[in-house]
A tleap script that builds the chain and sets N, CA, C and O, in Angstrom:
source leaprc.protein.ff14SB
mol = sequence {
  NMET GLY PRO PHE HIE LEU GLU SER ILE ALA
  ALA GLY GLY ASP ARG ALA VAL LEU ARG ILE
  ASP GLY ASP ILE ASP THR CYS THR ALA PRO
  GLN LEU ARG GLU ARG VAL ARG ASP LEU ALA
  GLY ASN GLY THR VAL HIE VAL ILE ALA ASP
  LEU ARG GLY THR GLY PHE LEU ASP SER ALA
  GLY LEU GLY ALA LEU VAL ALA ALA ARG LYS
  GLU LEU ARG SER ARG ALA GLY SER CYS VAL
  LEU GLU ALA VAL THR ALA ASP PRO ASP TRP
  GLN ALA ALA VAL SER ALA GLY GLY LEU SER
  ALA GLY ILE TRP CYS ARG GLU HIE GLY LEU
  CLEU
}
set mol.1.N position { 143.644 39.285 142.881 }
set mol.1.CA position { 144.741 39.848 142.127 }
set mol.1.C position { 144.470 39.612 140.651 }
set mol.1.O position { 143.882 38.598 140.272 }
set mol.2.N position { 144.901 40.553 139.820 }
set mol.2.CA position { 144.691 40.450 138.379 }
set mol.2.C position { 145.631 39.452 137.745 }
set mol.2.O position { 146.329 38.712 138.438 }
set mol.3.N position { 145.648 39.432 136.428 }
set mol.3.CA position { 146.508 38.494 135.709 }
set mol.3.C position { 147.981 38.803 135.923 }
set mol.3.O position { 148.358 39.928 136.253 }
set mol.4.N position { 148.797 37.790 135.728 }
set mol.4.CA position { 150.240 37.927 135.888 }
set mol.4.C position { 150.807 38.764 134.750 }
set mol.4.O position { 150.460 38.566 133.586 }
set mol.5.N position { 151.679 39.698 135.100 }
set mol.5.CA position { 152.278 40.572 134.094 }
set mol.5.C position { 153.693 40.932 134.516 }
set mol.5.O position { 153.937 41.279 135.672 }
set mol.6.N position { 154.622 40.846 133.573 }
set mol.6.CA position { 156.011 41.264 133.782 }
set mol.6.C position { 156.297 42.439 132.867 }
set mol.6.O position { 155.921 42.435 131.695 }
set mol.7.N position { 156.969 43.450 133.414 }
set mol.7.CA position { 157.375 44.590 132.607 }
set mol.7.C position { 158.810 44.948 132.950 }
set mol.7.O position { 159.145 45.156 134.116 }
set mol.8.N position { 159.651 45.018 131.937 }
set mol.8.CA position { 161.040 45.426 132.121 }
set mol.8.C position { 161.140 46.910 131.813 }
set mol.8.O position { 160.721 47.360 130.746 }
set mol.9.N position { 161.692 47.664 132.742 }
set mol.9.CA position { 161.872 49.095 132.558 }
set mol.9.C position { 163.368 49.367 132.565 }
set mol.9.O position { 164.010 49.348 133.615 }
set mol.10.N position { 163.918 49.620 131.377 }
set mol.10.CA position { 165.356 49.846 131.239 }
set mol.10.C position { 165.737 51.152 131.925 }
set mol.10.O position { 165.047 52.164 131.801 }
set mol.11.N position { 166.836 51.106 132.640 }
set mol.11.CA position { 167.336 52.298 133.317 }
set mol.11.C position { 168.618 52.782 132.658 }
set mol.11.O position { 169.268 53.701 133.158 }
set mol.12.N position { 168.978 52.178 131.556 }
set mol.12.CA position { 170.198 52.561 130.856 }
set mol.12.C position { 171.314 51.572 131.118 }
set mol.12.O position { 171.442 51.019 132.210 }
set mol.13.N position { 172.104 51.365 130.107 }
set mol.13.CA position { 173.228 50.453 130.246 }
set mol.13.C position { 172.791 49.058 130.602 }
set mol.13.O position { 171.993 48.446 129.891 }
set mol.14.N position { 173.303 48.560 131.687 }
set mol.14.CA position { 173.042 47.181 132.098 }
set mol.14.C position { 172.076 47.083 133.271 }
set mol.14.O position { 172.123 46.119 134.035 }
set mol.15.N position { 171.194 48.083 133.419 }
set mol.15.CA position { 170.308 48.145 134.569 }
set mol.15.C position { 168.842 48.218 134.159 }
set mol.15.O position { 168.494 48.815 133.140 }
set mol.16.N position { 167.988 47.597 134.976 }
set mol.16.CA position { 166.551 47.646 134.712 }
set mol.16.C position { 165.782 47.336 135.987 }
set mol.16.O position { 166.308 46.756 136.937 }
set mol.17.N position { 164.529 47.742 135.973 }
set mol.17.CA position { 163.578 47.350 137.008 }
set mol.17.C position { 162.642 46.341 136.363 }
set mol.17.O position { 162.153 46.559 135.254 }
set mol.18.N position { 162.398 45.264 137.041 }
set mol.18.CA position { 161.458 44.256 136.568 }
set mol.18.C position { 160.212 44.363 137.442 }
set mol.18.O position { 160.206 43.920 138.590 }
set mol.19.N position { 159.156 44.958 136.886 }
set mol.19.CA position { 157.898 45.124 137.614 }
set mol.19.C position { 157.086 43.842 137.463 }
set mol.19.O position { 156.844 43.373 136.351 }
set mol.20.N position { 156.670 43.284 138.596 }
set mol.20.CA position { 155.934 42.034 138.607 }
set mol.20.C position { 154.570 42.266 139.239 }
set mol.20.O position { 154.473 42.645 140.406 }
set mol.21.N position { 153.517 42.035 138.459 }
set mol.21.CA position { 152.149 42.171 138.949 }
set mol.21.C position { 151.474 40.808 138.910 }
set mol.21.O position { 151.634 40.057 137.948 }
set mol.22.N position { 150.724 40.491 139.953 }
set mol.22.CA position { 150.029 39.217 140.019 }
set mol.22.C position { 150.768 38.229 140.902 }
set mol.22.O position { 151.788 38.557 141.509 }
set mol.23.N position { 150.245 37.026 140.965 }
set mol.23.CA position { 150.824 35.978 141.809 }
set mol.23.C position { 152.048 35.357 141.150 }
set mol.23.O position { 152.070 35.123 139.942 }
set mol.24.N position { 153.072 35.094 141.968 }
set mol.24.CA position { 154.240 34.358 141.489 }
set mol.24.C position { 154.128 32.967 142.095 }
set mol.24.O position { 154.362 32.771 143.287 }
set mol.25.N position { 153.768 32.009 141.254 }
set mol.25.CA position { 153.496 30.658 141.734 }
set mol.25.C position { 153.994 29.638 140.714 }
set mol.25.O position { 154.731 29.980 139.790 }
set mol.26.N position { 153.595 28.417 140.888 }
set mol.26.CA position { 154.031 27.328 140.014 }
set mol.26.C position { 153.740 27.618 138.549 }
set mol.26.O position { 154.528 27.258 137.674 }
set mol.27.N position { 152.631 28.256 138.282 }
set mol.27.CA position { 152.245 28.540 136.888 }
set mol.27.C position { 153.034 29.695 136.278 }
set mol.27.O position { 153.326 29.679 135.082 }
set mol.28.N position { 153.383 30.696 137.088 }
set mol.28.CA position { 154.017 31.901 136.544 }
set mol.28.C position { 155.526 31.973 136.749 }
set mol.28.O position { 156.204 32.752 136.079 }
set mol.29.N position { 156.056 31.170 137.666 }
set mol.29.CA position { 157.496 31.198 137.947 }
set mol.29.C position { 158.354 30.956 136.698 }
set mol.29.O position { 159.380 31.620 136.543 }
set mol.30.N position { 157.980 30.035 135.801 }
set mol.30.CA position { 158.790 29.851 134.592 }
set mol.30.C position { 158.882 31.112 133.732 }
set mol.30.O position { 159.914 31.358 133.107 }
set mol.31.N position { 157.817 31.911 133.694 }
set mol.31.CA position { 157.853 33.163 132.934 }
set mol.31.C position { 158.851 34.144 133.545 }
set mol.31.O position { 159.560 34.847 132.826 }
set mol.32.N position { 158.901 34.185 134.862 }
set mol.32.CA position { 159.841 35.052 135.559 }
set mol.32.C position { 161.277 34.618 135.273 }
set mol.32.O position { 162.130 35.446 134.954 }
set mol.33.N position { 161.537 33.315 135.389 }
set mol.33.CA position { 162.883 32.797 135.096 }
set mol.33.C position { 163.306 33.139 133.672 }
set mol.33.O position { 164.434 33.574 133.442 }
set mol.34.N position { 162.402 32.941 132.723 }
set mol.34.CA position { 162.714 33.205 131.315 }
set mol.34.C position { 162.991 34.687 131.074 }
set mol.34.O position { 163.904 35.030 130.323 }
set mol.35.N position { 162.225 35.555 131.695 }
set mol.35.CA position { 162.436 36.989 131.503 }
set mol.35.C position { 163.803 37.415 132.034 }
set mol.35.O position { 164.495 38.211 131.400 }
set mol.36.N position { 164.192 36.890 133.188 }
set mol.36.CA position { 165.506 37.230 133.739 }
set mol.36.C position { 166.605 36.691 132.839 }
set mol.36.O position { 167.597 37.381 132.605 }
set mol.37.N position { 166.452 35.474 132.327 }
set mol.37.CA position { 167.440 34.928 131.386 }
set mol.37.C position { 167.566 35.815 130.154 }
set mol.37.O position { 168.671 36.080 129.680 }
set mol.38.N position { 166.422 36.272 129.637 }
set mol.38.CA position { 166.435 37.158 128.468 }
set mol.38.C position { 167.146 38.472 128.782 }
set mol.38.O position { 167.964 38.944 127.992 }
set mol.39.N position { 166.835 39.055 129.931 }
set mol.39.CA position { 167.487 40.302 130.322 }
set mol.39.C position { 168.995 40.112 130.427 }
set mol.39.O position { 169.772 40.890 129.874 }
set mol.40.N position { 169.397 39.062 131.149 }
set mol.40.CA position { 170.823 38.801 131.339 }
set mol.40.C position { 171.510 38.495 130.018 }
set mol.40.O position { 172.640 38.926 129.789 }
set mol.41.N position { 170.836 37.756 129.153 }
set mol.41.CA position { 171.406 37.433 127.855 }
set mol.41.C position { 171.609 38.646 126.975 }
set mol.41.O position { 172.450 38.638 126.076 }
set mol.42.N position { 170.836 39.691 127.236 }
set mol.42.CA position { 170.976 40.934 126.480 }
set mol.42.C position { 171.827 41.969 127.208 }
set mol.42.O position { 171.871 43.132 126.807 }
set mol.43.N position { 172.507 41.547 128.281 }
set mol.43.CA position { 173.445 42.428 128.962 }
set mol.43.C position { 172.894 43.190 130.152 }
set mol.43.O position { 173.625 43.964 130.770 }
set mol.44.N position { 171.632 42.994 130.492 }
set mol.44.CA position { 171.062 43.655 131.667 }
set mol.44.C position { 171.277 42.743 132.861 }
set mol.44.O position { 170.606 41.721 133.005 }
set mol.45.N position { 172.227 43.121 133.723 }
set mol.45.CA position { 172.585 42.236 134.829 }
set mol.45.C position { 172.387 42.867 136.203 }
set mol.45.O position { 172.583 42.195 137.215 }
set mol.46.N position { 172.005 44.131 136.264 }
set mol.46.CA position { 171.687 44.783 137.531 }
set mol.46.C position { 170.187 45.048 137.514 }
set mol.46.O position { 169.717 45.986 136.871 }
set mol.47.N position { 169.446 44.211 138.228 }
set mol.47.CA position { 167.989 44.233 138.154 }
set mol.47.C position { 167.400 44.413 139.549 }
set mol.47.O position { 167.806 43.755 140.507 }
set mol.48.N position { 166.442 45.316 139.634 }
set mol.48.CA position { 165.662 45.477 140.860 }
set mol.48.C position { 164.278 44.909 140.570 }
set mol.48.O position { 163.630 45.299 139.599 }
set mol.49.N position { 163.831 43.985 141.416 }
set mol.49.CA position { 162.498 43.401 141.268 }
set mol.49.C position { 161.507 44.242 142.059 }
set mol.49.O position { 161.613 44.348 143.281 }
set mol.50.N position { 160.553 44.834 141.369 }
set mol.50.CA position { 159.498 45.619 141.990 }
set mol.50.C position { 158.316 44.682 142.241 }
set mol.50.O position { 157.588 44.335 141.311 }
set mol.51.N position { 158.130 44.279 143.480 }
set mol.51.CA position { 157.101 43.307 143.851 }
set mol.51.C position { 155.853 43.957 144.445 }
set mol.51.O position { 155.013 43.269 145.026 }
set mol.52.N position { 155.726 45.274 144.302 }
set mol.52.CA position { 154.569 45.950 144.908 }
set mol.52.C position { 153.245 45.421 144.382 }
set mol.52.O position { 152.247 45.443 145.103 }
set mol.53.N position { 153.212 44.946 143.142 }
set mol.53.CA position { 151.976 44.436 142.561 }
set mol.53.C position { 151.793 42.946 142.731 }
set mol.53.O position { 150.865 42.363 142.169 }
set mol.54.N position { 152.669 42.321 143.502 }
set mol.54.CA position { 152.599 40.877 143.729 }
set mol.54.C position { 151.713 40.599 144.933 }
set mol.54.O position { 151.945 41.119 146.024 }
set mol.55.N position { 150.698 39.775 144.721 }
set mol.55.CA position { 149.773 39.471 145.806 }
set mol.55.C position { 150.092 38.187 146.545 }
set mol.55.O position { 149.699 38.023 147.700 }
set mol.56.N position { 150.797 37.277 145.897 }
set mol.56.CA position { 151.045 35.958 146.477 }
set mol.56.C position { 152.371 35.439 145.930 }
set mol.56.O position { 152.685 35.625 144.754 }
set mol.57.N position { 153.126 34.801 146.777 }
set mol.57.CA position { 154.411 34.221 146.393 }
set mol.57.C position { 154.518 32.858 147.062 }
set mol.57.O position { 154.596 32.773 148.288 }
set mol.58.N position { 154.523 31.772 146.252 }
set mol.58.CA position { 154.671 30.444 146.839 }
set mol.58.C position { 156.120 29.995 146.702 }
set mol.58.O position { 156.978 30.765 146.272 }
set mol.59.N position { 156.386 28.759 147.066 }
set mol.59.CA position { 157.769 28.268 147.046 }
set mol.59.C position { 158.346 28.248 145.626 }
set mol.59.O position { 159.546 28.457 145.451 }
set mol.60.N position { 157.520 28.002 144.624 }
set mol.60.CA position { 157.995 28.035 143.236 }
set mol.60.C position { 158.376 29.465 142.849 }
set mol.60.O position { 159.367 29.685 142.153 }
set mol.61.N position { 157.584 30.424 143.304 }
set mol.61.CA position { 157.892 31.828 143.039 }
set mol.61.C position { 159.167 32.260 143.728 }
set mol.61.O position { 159.994 32.960 143.143 }
set mol.62.N position { 159.324 31.843 144.972 }
set mol.62.CA position { 160.552 32.152 145.697 }
set mol.62.C position { 161.748 31.507 145.002 }
set mol.62.O position { 162.810 32.120 144.889 }
set mol.63.N position { 161.577 30.277 144.541 }
set mol.63.CA position { 162.637 29.598 143.807 }
set mol.63.C position { 163.013 30.347 142.538 }
set mol.63.O position { 164.187 30.398 142.170 }
set mol.64.N position { 162.023 30.929 141.865 }
set mol.64.CA position { 162.292 31.705 140.645 }
set mol.64.C position { 163.100 32.954 140.974 }
set mol.64.O position { 163.996 33.329 140.218 }
set mol.65.N position { 162.790 33.600 142.096 }
set mol.65.CA position { 163.553 34.787 142.496 }
set mol.65.C position { 164.985 34.419 142.870 }
set mol.65.O position { 165.921 35.144 142.532 }
set mol.66.N position { 165.159 33.308 143.560 }
set mol.66.CA position { 166.510 32.847 143.909 }
set mol.66.C position { 167.280 32.482 142.639 }
set mol.66.O position { 168.460 32.812 142.516 }
set mol.67.N position { 166.631 31.811 141.707 }
set mol.67.CA position { 167.278 31.471 140.434 }
set mol.67.C position { 167.672 32.732 139.676 }
set mol.67.O position { 168.726 32.773 139.040 }
set mol.68.N position { 166.825 33.770 139.741 }
set mol.68.CA position { 167.146 35.039 139.087 }
set mol.68.C position { 168.401 35.643 139.693 }
set mol.68.O position { 169.276 36.122 138.972 }
set mol.69.N position { 168.488 35.621 141.008 }
set mol.69.CA position { 169.678 36.147 141.687 }
set mol.69.C position { 170.928 35.384 141.256 }
set mol.69.O position { 171.963 35.990 140.978 }
set mol.70.N position { 170.832 34.066 141.200 }
set mol.70.CA position { 171.983 33.259 140.784 }
set mol.70.C position { 172.378 33.558 139.345 }
set mol.70.O position { 173.566 33.660 139.038 }
set mol.71.N position { 171.403 33.699 138.467 }
set mol.71.CA position { 171.677 34.007 137.061 }
set mol.71.C position { 172.398 35.343 136.935 }
set mol.71.O position { 173.371 35.458 136.189 }
set mol.72.N position { 171.932 36.338 137.649 }
set mol.72.CA position { 172.550 37.660 137.574 }
set mol.72.C position { 173.948 37.662 138.183 }
set mol.72.O position { 174.868 38.266 137.631 }
set mol.73.N position { 174.108 36.996 139.306 }
set mol.73.CA position { 175.443 36.940 139.943 }
set mol.73.C position { 176.432 36.186 139.073 }
set mol.73.O position { 177.616 36.522 139.061 }
set mol.74.N position { 175.972 35.169 138.339 }
set mol.74.CA position { 176.887 34.412 137.477 }
set mol.74.C position { 177.400 35.274 136.324 }
set mol.74.O position { 178.405 34.948 135.693 }
set mol.75.N position { 176.706 36.366 136.062 }
set mol.75.CA position { 177.106 37.291 134.993 }
set mol.75.C position { 177.664 38.584 135.571 }
set mol.75.O position { 177.650 39.625 134.914 }
set mol.76.N position { 178.154 38.510 136.801 }
set mol.76.CA position { 178.734 39.651 137.512 }
set mol.76.C position { 177.706 40.749 137.749 }
set mol.76.O position { 178.053 41.928 137.816 }
set mol.77.N position { 176.453 40.363 137.873 }
set mol.77.CA position { 175.393 41.326 138.152 }
set mol.77.C position { 175.025 41.324 139.614 }
set mol.77.O position { 175.615 40.605 140.420 }
set mol.78.N position { 174.057 42.126 139.941 }
set mol.78.CA position { 173.632 42.231 141.330 }
set mol.78.C position { 172.233 42.801 141.382 }
set mol.78.O position { 171.655 43.186 140.366 }
set mol.79.N position { 171.718 42.845 142.558 }
set mol.79.CA position { 170.396 43.473 142.788 }
set mol.79.C position { 170.475 44.413 143.974 }
set mol.79.O position { 170.132 45.589 143.855 }
set mol.80.N position { 170.915 43.918 145.107 }
set mol.80.CA position { 170.788 44.637 146.363 }
set mol.80.C position { 171.626 45.907 146.423 }
set mol.80.O position { 171.098 46.961 146.777 }
set mol.81.N position { 172.896 45.848 146.094 }
set mol.81.CA position { 173.761 47.020 146.249 }
set mol.81.C position { 173.220 48.201 145.449 }
set mol.81.O position { 173.191 49.325 145.948 }
set mol.82.N position { 172.798 47.959 144.235 }
set mol.82.CA position { 172.279 49.052 143.424 }
set mol.82.C position { 170.993 49.616 144.000 }
set mol.82.O position { 170.768 50.825 143.953 }
set mol.83.N position { 170.150 48.752 144.541 }
set mol.83.CA position { 168.907 49.222 145.152 }
set mol.83.C position { 169.213 50.081 146.377 }
set mol.83.O position { 168.585 51.120 146.581 }
set mol.84.N position { 170.168 49.654 147.183 }
set mol.84.CA position { 170.533 50.408 148.380 }
set mol.84.C position { 171.133 51.755 148.003 }
set mol.84.O position { 170.759 52.780 148.574 }
set mol.85.N position { 172.051 51.765 147.056 }
set mol.85.CA position { 172.714 53.019 146.698 }
set mol.85.C position { 171.802 53.973 145.935 }
set mol.85.O position { 172.063 55.176 145.912 }
set mol.86.N position { 170.753 53.475 145.317 }
set mol.86.CA position { 169.858 54.330 144.541 }
set mol.86.C position { 168.794 55.011 145.402 }
set mol.86.O position { 168.179 55.981 144.958 }
set mol.87.N position { 168.569 54.533 146.601 }
set mol.87.CA position { 167.495 55.060 147.434 }
set mol.87.C position { 168.076 55.927 148.564 }
set mol.87.O position { 168.860 55.434 149.375 }
set mol.88.N position { 167.701 57.202 148.623 }
set mol.88.CA position { 168.259 58.093 149.650 }
set mol.88.C position { 167.973 57.637 151.079 }
set mol.88.O position { 168.811 57.821 151.962 }
set mol.89.N position { 166.802 57.045 151.316 }
set mol.89.CA position { 166.484 56.580 152.671 }
set mol.89.C position { 167.384 55.423 153.084 }
set mol.89.O position { 167.859 55.372 154.219 }
set mol.90.N position { 167.619 54.486 152.148 }
set mol.90.CA position { 168.548 53.386 152.428 }
set mol.90.C position { 169.959 53.926 152.654 }
set mol.90.O position { 170.649 53.505 153.583 }
set mol.91.N position { 170.384 54.861 151.800 }
set mol.91.CA position { 171.725 55.438 151.956 }
set mol.91.C position { 171.888 56.052 153.337 }
set mol.91.O position { 172.907 55.851 153.997 }
set mol.92.N position { 170.875 56.805 153.776 }
set mol.92.CA position { 170.940 57.435 155.094 }
set mol.92.C position { 170.991 56.394 156.207 }
set mol.92.O position { 171.751 56.546 157.164 }
set mol.93.N position { 170.199 55.350 156.090 }
set mol.93.CA position { 170.181 54.307 157.124 }
set mol.93.C position { 171.524 53.602 157.220 }
set mol.93.O position { 172.023 53.346 158.316 }
set mol.94.N position { 172.102 53.293 156.075 }
set mol.94.CA position { 173.387 52.578 156.051 }
set mol.94.C position { 174.512 53.484 156.536 }
set mol.94.O position { 175.345 53.067 157.341 }
set mol.95.N position { 174.539 54.717 156.052 }
set mol.95.CA position { 175.635 55.614 156.414 }
set mol.95.C position { 175.543 56.069 157.867 }
set mol.95.O position { 176.545 56.491 158.444 }
set mol.96.N position { 174.343 55.989 158.471 }
set mol.96.CA position { 174.198 56.343 159.884 }
set mol.96.C position { 175.039 55.417 160.754 }
set mol.96.O position { 175.485 55.799 161.836 }
set mol.97.N position { 175.249 54.212 160.276 }
set mol.97.CA position { 176.100 53.265 160.994 }
set mol.97.C position { 177.568 53.419 160.653 }
set mol.97.O position { 178.398 52.641 161.125 }
set mol.98.N position { 177.900 54.409 159.843 }
set mol.98.CA position { 179.291 54.688 159.493 }
set mol.98.C position { 179.851 53.797 158.397 }
set mol.98.O position { 181.067 53.720 158.225 }
set mol.99.N position { 178.981 53.121 157.651 }
set mol.99.CA position { 179.446 52.199 156.618 }
set mol.99.C position { 179.027 52.673 155.233 }
set mol.99.O position { 178.027 53.373 155.075 }
set mol.100.N position { 179.801 52.283 154.245 }
set mol.100.CA position { 179.370 52.496 152.868 }
set mol.100.C position { 178.348 51.408 152.531 }
set mol.100.O position { 178.261 50.394 153.224 }
set mol.101.N position { 177.584 51.624 151.473 }
set mol.101.CA position { 176.592 50.627 151.066 }
set mol.101.C position { 177.260 49.300 150.734 }
set mol.101.O position { 176.745 48.242 151.095 }
set mol.102.N position { 178.400 49.343 150.051 }
set mol.102.CA position { 179.104 48.116 149.685 }
set mol.102.C position { 179.562 47.320 150.894 }
set mol.102.O position { 179.395 46.102 150.944 }
set mol.103.N position { 180.139 48.013 151.870 }
set mol.103.CA position { 180.604 47.329 153.086 }
set mol.103.C position { 179.417 46.777 153.863 }
set mol.103.O position { 179.471 45.652 154.360 }
set mol.104.N position { 178.342 47.563 153.973 }
set mol.104.CA position { 177.160 47.097 154.682 }
set mol.104.C position { 176.595 45.832 154.039 }
set mol.104.O position { 176.263 44.871 154.734 }
set mol.105.N position { 176.488 45.834 152.712 }
set mol.105.CA position { 175.973 44.662 152.001 }
set mol.105.C position { 176.881 43.452 152.198 }
set mol.105.O position { 176.392 42.342 152.406 }
set mol.106.N position { 178.188 43.652 152.136 }
set mol.106.CA position { 179.121 42.532 152.359 }
set mol.106.C position { 178.990 41.980 153.772 }
set mol.106.O position { 178.942 40.765 153.963 }
set mol.107.N position { 178.933 42.864 154.760 }
set mol.107.CA position { 178.812 42.423 156.155 }
set mol.107.C position { 177.541 41.607 156.407 }
set mol.107.O position { 177.508 40.764 157.304 }
set mol.108.N position { 176.511 41.859 155.622 }
set mol.108.CA position { 175.258 41.153 155.806 }
set mol.108.C position { 175.049 40.031 154.777 }
set mol.108.O position { 173.950 39.489 154.656 }
set mol.109.N position { 176.103 39.692 154.049 }
set mol.109.CA position { 176.034 38.579 153.103 }
set mol.109.C position { 175.139 38.840 151.904 }
set mol.109.O position { 174.574 37.905 151.336 }
set mol.110.N position { 175.005 40.094 151.517 }
set mol.110.CA position { 174.112 40.445 150.412 }
set mol.110.C position { 174.828 40.581 149.075 }
set mol.110.O position { 174.187 40.793 148.046 }
set mol.111.N position { 176.112 40.465 149.084 }
set mol.111.CA position { 176.869 40.517 147.822 }
set mol.111.C position { 177.533 39.185 147.567 }
set mol.111.O position { 178.218 39.020 146.557 }
savepdb mol mol.pdb
quit
């Protein structure tokens, strides 16, 4: 895997995608935490983490992702509901069960 790289892609308002390339480990997890703090501090609280370029995730990396979720939720932000509602395939899967995305996420403890 190549070098670690974070890229924030603003989607307007308080939303962004955080593209993560490279390993998320003890060495890079602090950079991830700091980037999420910066985003949240600037009003971006609905963040989708794009992990397609991530080759390895250790416990420190997982801890950084959990910390990011806590930081965003403490600022009334979220990740999952927006990701579900933005993707037509997810919308179809959720609505096939007769539920809205919000209700589905609540029932599964995702909000």
